[in-house]
C-alpha positions as CSV (number, residue, x, y, z in Angstrom):
1,X,172.6,-176.4,-155.4
2,X,176.7,-175.9,-154.1
3,X,178.3,-178.9,-154.1
4,X,179.1,-178.0,-149.7
5,X,175.0,-178.5,-149.3
6,X,175.3,-182.0,-151.5
7,X,177.5,-183.4,-149.4
8,X,176.2,-182.4,-146.8
9,X,172.6,-184.5,-147.4
10,X,174.5,-187.4,-149.1
11,X,176.1,-187.5,-146.2
12,X,172.8,-187.2,-144.2
13,X,170.7,-190.2,-146.5
14,X,174.2,-192.5,-146.6
15,X,174.2,-192.1,-142.3
16,X,169.9,-193.1,-142.2
17,X,169.9,-195.9,-145.2
18,X,172.9,-197.5,-143.9
19,X,173.9,-196.9,-140.7
20,X,170.3,-196.6,-138.9
21,X,168.4,-198.3,-141.6
22,X,169.4,-200.9,-143.3
23,X,172.0,-202.4,-141.0
24,X,169.1,-202.5,-138.2
25,X,166.8,-204.6,-140.5
26,X,169.6,-206.8,-140.1
27,X,170.4,-207.4,-136.7
28,X,173.5,-205.0,-136.9
29,X,174.4,-203.5,-133.6
30,X,170.7,-203.1,-132.9
31,X,170.3,-207.2,-132.4
32,X,173.5,-206.9,-130.3
33,X,171.8,-204.7,-128.3
34,X,168.7,-206.6,-127.2
35,X,171.2,-209.9,-127.3
36,X,172.3,-208.0,-124.6
37,X,169.1,-206.3,-122.9
38,X,167.3,-210.0,-122.9
39,X,170.5,-212.3,-121.8
40,X,172.6,-210.3,-120.3
41,X,173.6,-206.9,-119.5
42,X,172.3,-203.9,-117.8
43,X,169.4,-205.7,-117.4
44,X,169.4,-209.2,-116.6
45,X,169.3,-208.6,-112.4
46,X,165.4,-207.1,-113.5
47,X,165.1,-210.7,-116.1
48,X,167.4,-213.4,-113.5
49,X,165.0,-215.5,-111.8
50,X,163.8,-218.0,-114.0
51,X,159.7,-217.0,-114.6
52,X,161.4,-213.5,-116.0
53,X,163.5,-214.8,-117.8
54,X,161.4,-216.7,-120.0
55,X,159.7,-213.5,-120.2
56,X,162.1,-211.8,-121.4
57,X,162.7,-215.3,-124.1
58,X,159.6,-215.6,-124.9
59,X,160.0,-211.6,-126.2
60,X,163.3,-211.8,-127.9
61,X,161.3,-214.6,-129.8
62,X,158.0,-212.9,-130.7
63,X,160.8,-209.9,-132.5
64,X,162.5,-212.2,-133.6
65,X,158.7,-213.2,-135.4
66,X,157.6,-210.7,-136.5
67,X,161.0,-208.6,-137.4
68,X,161.1,-211.8,-140.3
69,X,157.9,-211.0,-141.6
70,X,158.3,-210.6,-145.9
71,X,156.1,-207.3,-145.4
72,X,157.2,-204.0,-144.0
73,X,153.3,-203.5,-143.1
74,X,153.0,-206.6,-141.3
75,X,156.2,-206.0,-140.0
76,X,154.7,-203.1,-138.5
77,X,151.8,-204.2,-137.5
78,X,153.2,-207.4,-135.0
79,X,155.6,-205.0,-133.4
80,X,152.4,-202.4,-132.6
81,X,151.2,-205.3,-131.3
82,X,153.8,-206.5,-128.4
83,X,153.2,-206.0,-124.5
84,X,156.4,-204.3,-123.5
85,X,157.9,-202.1,-120.4
86,X,160.7,-199.7,-120.3
87,X,163.8,-201.1,-122.0
88,X,162.2,-203.3,-123.7
89,X,159.7,-201.2,-124.3
90,X,161.6,-198.3,-125.6
91,X,163.8,-201.3,-128.0
92,X,160.2,-202.1,-129.6
93,X,159.9,-198.3,-129.8
94,X,162.8,-198.4,-131.9
95,X,162.5,-201.0,-134.2
96,X,159.6,-199.8,-135.5
97,X,160.4,-197.0,-135.9
98,X,162.5,-198.5,-137.9
99,X,160.5,-200.4,-140.2
100,X,158.2,-196.9,-140.5
101,X,161.5,-195.3,-141.4
102,X,162.0,-197.7,-144.3
103,X,158.7,-196.9,-145.2
104,X,159.5,-193.5,-146.3
105,X,156.7,-192.6,-142.7
106,X,159.5,-190.2,-141.2
107,X,156.4,-187.9,-139.7
108,X,154.9,-191.7,-138.1
109,X,158.8,-192.5,-137.3
110,X,159.0,-189.3,-135.1
111,X,155.4,-189.7,-133.3
112,X,157.1,-193.5,-131.6
113,X,161.1,-192.0,-131.5
114,X,159.4,-189.1,-129.2
115,X,158.4,-190.4,-126.0
116,X,160.8,-192.7,-126.6
117,X,163.4,-189.1,-126.7
118,X,161.8,-187.7,-124.4
119,X,161.7,-190.4,-121.5
120,X,164.0,-189.2,-118.3
121,X,163.9,-192.7,-116.7
122,X,165.0,-194.6,-119.9
123,X,169.2,-195.3,-119.8
124,X,170.2,-192.4,-121.9
125,X,172.1,-195.8,-124.6
126,X,167.8,-195.6,-125.9
127,X,166.9,-191.5,-125.4
128,X,169.9,-190.6,-126.8
129,X,169.5,-193.3,-129.9
130,X,165.5,-192.1,-130.6
131,X,166.3,-188.1,-130.1
132,X,169.4,-189.0,-132.5
133,X,167.0,-190.8,-135.3
134,X,165.0,-187.9,-134.6
135,X,167.7,-185.1,-135.3
136,X,167.9,-187.4,-139.1
137,X,163.9,-186.9,-140.8
138,X,164.7,-183.2,-140.5
139,X,161.4,-181.3,-140.3
140,X,159.1,-183.5,-139.4
141,X,160.8,-184.3,-136.0
142,X,161.8,-180.9,-134.5
143,X,161.4,-177.3,-135.1
144,X,165.1,-175.5,-135.5
145,X,164.5,-174.6,-131.9
146,X,164.0,-178.2,-130.5
147,X,167.2,-179.5,-132.6
148,X,168.8,-176.7,-131.4
149,X,168.3,-178.1,-128.2
150,X,168.7,-181.6,-129.0
151,X,172.0,-181.8,-130.2
152,X,174.0,-179.6,-127.5
153,X,172.2,-183.0,-124.4
154,X,173.7,-185.2,-127.2
155,X,176.9,-183.5,-127.9
156,X,177.5,-183.3,-124.1
157,X,180.3,-184.4,-122.7
158,X,180.2,-188.8,-121.2
159,X,176.7,-188.8,-123.3
160,X,176.9,-192.0,-125.8
161,X,176.6,-190.6,-129.2
162,X,178.4,-186.8,-128.9
163,X,180.3,-187.8,-131.8
164,X,177.8,-188.2,-134.3
165,X,175.9,-185.2,-132.4
166,X,179.0,-182.8,-133.0
167,X,179.0,-184.3,-136.7
168,X,175.3,-183.2,-137.3
169,X,176.5,-179.5,-135.1
170,X,179.0,-179.3,-138.2
171,X,176.6,-180.1,-140.6
172,X,174.2,-178.0,-139.9
173,X,176.6,-174.7,-139.7
174,X,178.2,-176.4,-143.0
175,X,173.9,-175.7,-144.5
176,X,173.4,-172.9,-143.1
177,X,176.4,-171.1,-144.6
178,X,178.5,-170.4,-141.5
179,X,181.3,-172.3,-142.9
180,X,183.9,-170.7,-140.3
181,X,181.8,-172.0,-137.7
182,X,181.5,-175.5,-139.6
183,X,185.1,-175.5,-140.1
184,X,185.9,-175.1,-135.9
185,X,183.1,-177.3,-135.2
186,X,184.4,-179.4,-137.5
187,X,188.7,-180.1,-136.4
188,X,187.1,-179.6,-133.4
189,X,185.4,-183.6,-133.8
190,X,188.3,-184.3,-134.8
191,X,190.1,-184.1,-131.1
192,X,188.0,-186.6,-129.9
193,X,188.7,-189.6,-128.1
194,X,186.8,-192.5,-129.5
195,X,187.0,-191.1,-133.5
196,X,185.3,-194.3,-135.6
197,X,186.8,-195.0,-139.4
198,X,184.3,-193.6,-141.0
199,X,183.7,-190.7,-138.8
200,X,187.0,-189.9,-139.3
201,X,186.7,-189.4,-143.3
202,X,183.1,-187.7,-143.0
203,X,185.0,-184.9,-141.1
204,X,187.6,-184.7,-143.4
205,X,185.3,-185.1,-146.3
206,X,183.3,-181.8,-144.9
207,X,186.2,-180.0,-144.1
208,X,187.9,-180.3,-147.6
209,X,184.3,-179.1,-148.7
210,X,184.1,-176.3,-147.3
211,X,187.5,-175.3,-149.2
212,X,190.3,-176.7,-146.6
213,X,192.7,-179.0,-146.1
214,X,191.5,-182.0,-143.8
215,X,192.6,-182.8,-140.0
216,X,195.1,-185.4,-139.1
217,X,193.9,-188.6,-136.7
218,X,193.7,-188.0,-132.8
219,X,196.5,-190.2,-131.3
């Protein structure tokens, strides 16, 4: 395996485990998203009446109970029994997929994520997140053509995970041996606004691995 291939694998593994699953298990950003959906934010209008608010609180309590079970198999089984609709069902599916991935079952995770990623009625923050997580599953989720189409969709201006999708494009090009295109994609990403420090460092590491000098942060 070449240095570039090793680096690409390490980046994907770091993102897959550290940013999507371990943090999810510990109620990081997805926990915040869950609170926003249940207590406020976009879904608040649907649950503003007392009865609906009570239902949302009950769902939140149920999810926390299931996620606190010590055994992964019990967490998965519990999440699969949770009744929810719309945005909240998407959240339950994202949590279920994360548990399946923690058990090294990417095929099952992809099947849970697929309807979320394909549902046009869901806000992009849910559908695009499911699609992005599927990208990280490799062949278990998409063939080459589907992967390219999903990356194009996620990398559209204004899409919530545009920068992460652009990173995956650069990594795919590097893995395919198209160094020039990979460098161009990486440098284009460095020009994007809102680049996090960790993503900036990963992109620059890719550029260095491909034999060029690192770029500057977008001011």
